N, C-alpha and C positions, 0 to 999 in steps of 0.2 A: 771806614768813614763811620762818622758818628752818627748817633740817629738823635734828631733835633727834635721828636715828636712826645707831646704830652702824653700819650695813651689815652689821651679820650677821645671824643668823637664827640660831633657837635651837627644840631640838626635846626633849622628855623622857618615860619612859617613865610619869611622873606623867599625862602625856594618853590613857595605856592603859592603867597597872596601878597601883594605889592602893600596892602594895608594894614600889617600888623606886625608889630617889631618883634614878637614871642622868636627866643632863642634857646634851647636846652644842649646843654654838656653830658655827658656822662663816659665811665668807663665801657660800656658795653652797649650792644644795641638793643637789647632788651631793655633794657634801661631807659634809652633816648626813645624806642617805639610807646613805651608805656605813657612817660613822660608827656611826651607830644602828642597821643593818644587823650590824657585827660584835659589837655590845654585846649585843643580842637573840640574836646565835646563842653566843654564847662562854658569855653570863650566864644564858636564860635556854632555850637548845638548840632555839630555832627558825631554821634555818638554811635554808630556803628562802622565798620571799618573793612571794607571786602577784601582777600585775599591779593586783587587788583592794586587797590589803593595799598595795602602791608608792600608790597614789594615795591611800587612807586615811591614811597618815602623811604622803603632801606636804599633806593638806588640815589638818594639825595644826600644821605649821613657823608659826612665828609671828616676826616681825621683831623683832629687840631696838630697845627703845626706850632 
């Protein structure tokens, strides 16, 4: 069976906020988290992230098919 994934992961504000269309794609979870955190800080003004929130965010990261 062939693997049809691109190897990328995706996370979007739509997973948490209905009013923001931001989506990030990257090869690694670390890159996704860094880019998403930068967006949340600059756009939504939430610049600190608890370990609980980080885990919640990780649980919403999807593999791109």
